[in-house]
N, C-alpha and C positions, 0 to 999 in steps of 0.2 A: 460796279463791283470795285473793291481795291486789290492791290497786290500786282502780280505779273499778268498781263491780258495776252501774251504771245500765244500761249496754247489756245485760247479761244480763237486765234484769228488764223489758224493753219490752215483751213480751207476756203478762206476769204480773201479775193481780190479787192483792195478797198478803192475807194475814189481817189484817184491820184492828184486831185486838186484840192484834198481836204486833209488836215492833220489827222493822222490815227495814233490815239492813247495806247500806248505799249506797256506803261506802267503807272501807278498811283498809289501811294501810302503817305498818309499825313499831309505834309505841303511839298511833297516831292514827286514830281510825274516826269515821264519820259515819252517824247513824240517821235513817229516817223514823219518826216515831211515830205516826200517824194526824191525825186525830181519828176515831173510828169512827161517821160520820154518813154517812148514804146519802141525801144531797140535792145538789142542782144545784150549792149554792154551799158545799161540804165545805170544809173548814179542814185544813189541815197544821202538824204541830209537828215539830221536828227537834232532835236532840242531837248534839253533838259532845264526844265525849272524847277528850282527849289526856294521856297520862300519868296522873297521879293526879287530874288535875281535868276538870271538863265545864262545857258551857255549854249552857243550853235556850232554844232559839229560838221565839219566839211560843207561849207555854204554852196560850193560848186561853181560851175561856169558862168558867165555874163549873160549868157541866152536865156537863163531862168532865174535871173535875179529878181526881177518883178514878182513871178509866182511863188518864189521862197519869201521873200518879203512879205506877201500877201498872208502866207500861210502862218507865218511867225506872228503877226499882228492879229490874228485870229486868237492867239494864245496870250501874248504880253504885248505891253508897250516896249516899241523898240528901246526907250530909255532903260529898260530893264535888263539889258544885254549887258552882262559882265566881261564877255569875250567872245572870240571867234577862234575856234580851234581848227588848225590846219594839220593833218596828220602827215603831211607832204606838201611839196610844192606844184605837183603837177595840175594844168588847166582845168581839169574836171573836178577838182578838189577846191582850187583856190584862186582860179582867175576873177571871181566876183569881189576880191578883195578890194577893189579898187571902188566899186558902187558902195560897198557897207561901209568904207571908210569914208566917201564922200558924204554918206549918210550921217555919222557920228565918227568925227574923226579922232577921239579920243579912246575907242573902243580898243582895248588890249587884244593883241594878235597873238595868241598862244601857238608857240611851234617850237621845232628844234634848232639848235644853230646851223645845221647843214640846211634846213629848208629857209631859216631867216635870211641865209646869204643871198637866195634866189627870189624869193617874193617879192623884192624892189621891183624887179624887171617887168612886173604888170603894170607899174606906172604909181605906186604909192610907197615911196622910199621913207618917208617920215612919219613912222608910226609907232604907237606903244607897243614894245615886243615884251611879252612873257616868255621867257626861257623855260621850258619844261625840263630841262637837263640840270639846270640849278636849282629849280623849285618844281620839284616832281608831285607834289601835291596842292591842289587848290581847293581853298574851302569857302563857302558859299557862307553868308551872313549867318544862316541857321545852323552852321559846323557840319552841316553833309559836305561829302569830299570827293572828289575827282583825283584818281591816281593816274599818272602819265608812265607808261611802261615803254622803254625804246625798244624797237623792232628794227634794227640795223641790217640794211640790205635787203629788206622785205617791202617794196623791192627797192626802195630809195636808202640811199644811206643814213639820211635822217628820220626814218620813217618810225612812228611810235603809235601805239594803241593807248584808248583811255578807260580806264575803269571805274565805272559808277559803283563805290562801295555801298549805298544803299540799298541799289536793287541787284547788285551783283551781275549787271550789264557791262560787257566790253564792245567798246567802240572800236573795231579792230582794223579800220582803214582798208588797205588792199589785201589784210590776210584774211583769208577765207572768202575773197572776191571770186565771183561767178560769172561766166558769160551765159545767158538763157536768151533763149528765143519765147520758150513758154515759161513766163515768170509767175512765181507765187510770192506774197510777202513773207511767208513761213516757208521753210523747207518741210516737205511732207515723206519725202523718202531719202534719207540720207545716203544709201547705198547707190541711189539712182543720182543723187546730186553730186557724187563725186565727179562725174564726167564733165560736169559744168564748172567744176572747181580746177580740173587738169587743164580745160582749155585757157584759164587764166595763168595759174600756178607755174606750169612747165615752161612757159617762155618768161613770166615776168620775174620769178622769185629767184634769188642767187644760188642758193646750194641746200641742201638738207642740213648740212652743218649751222647755218644761219637760222633754218626753221625750228631745230631742236633748240638752240640758244635762247630761242624766244618762248617756246613752251616751256622751258626749263623756269622761266619767271612766272608762268600761269599756274602751274601745279598747285602752288599753295593758297591759291586764290578759290574761292566760292565763286564759280561761274553759273550763271542762271540764265544767260543768252549772251550769243555771239553777233554783234551786228555790223556787218561789214559795208564798206562803201559803194560795191557793186554785188547785185544779185539778191537771195533770199536770207532773211534771218535765220539764226540756228537757235533753237530752242534748247532749253535746258538737258531734255532727254538726249538729245543728239550731241551734247559737247564733249563726252568722252570720247566717241568717234570722230569728231573734228580735230581733237587734240592728237589722236592715233594717225589720222590722215597727215598732217604737218609732220610727226615724228618719222613716218615712214617715206615722206616724198622725196623722191629724186627729181630735181628740178634745175633750171639753170645749166651751170657749169659742169654740174655731174652728168647731164645729158650731152652737152656739147663736148666734152672731154671725158668720155666715159673709158675711152682706151687708155686714159692715164691712170684711172684709179688701179689701186692695189689690189 
């Protein structure tokens, strides 16, 4: 069946060693790739294939490079990769950059200027940098597009999200990340899921002002799913609640310096 597959995946915990198709329409597909770790702080990697090209989102750390590569190759030839998208510079997102660039040294590295400053410390300093700040829209050969949306201080200064226009899916990075012992691919009960979100956001996100500055950019968009880098995917039915969660979240310096608030 074509279109958004996420509602049908809500009660399924997939084989974490196989790609899972999340969206398909015409020549445009989105896959969840894992990573196969059974920890509360598990990581997600995603692949968008559009026409004869693909983008890999947050490829992960080096321990799982071979497994992620194996899954990518189940879908495309590595030569079809048009870029690696790093929503920020943390090792769980980006440490495998050195392995991907050894495999294909001319792969564009798509990231923000602040993350670009730090990524070379993983050992690959001479790479083809695609600056998402100066080029906030990436177009595939078939004219499908990805829009990059800056999310400063959520939690990195150079953090950003990526919006797939065709599907309405938002690759949100650490925003809406969750720490979950009992993990499901898709959120089943958002009210209960708030506790898993709190475990991450209260400590890692800078402030409510940073949260509201980000959601302000999202309200004009048609959001059909939120795909975070940690935890469960949020389906379209829960998107309004997810936006409301950020709008009202007290986190970071709001909590640490609450005695200073007016």
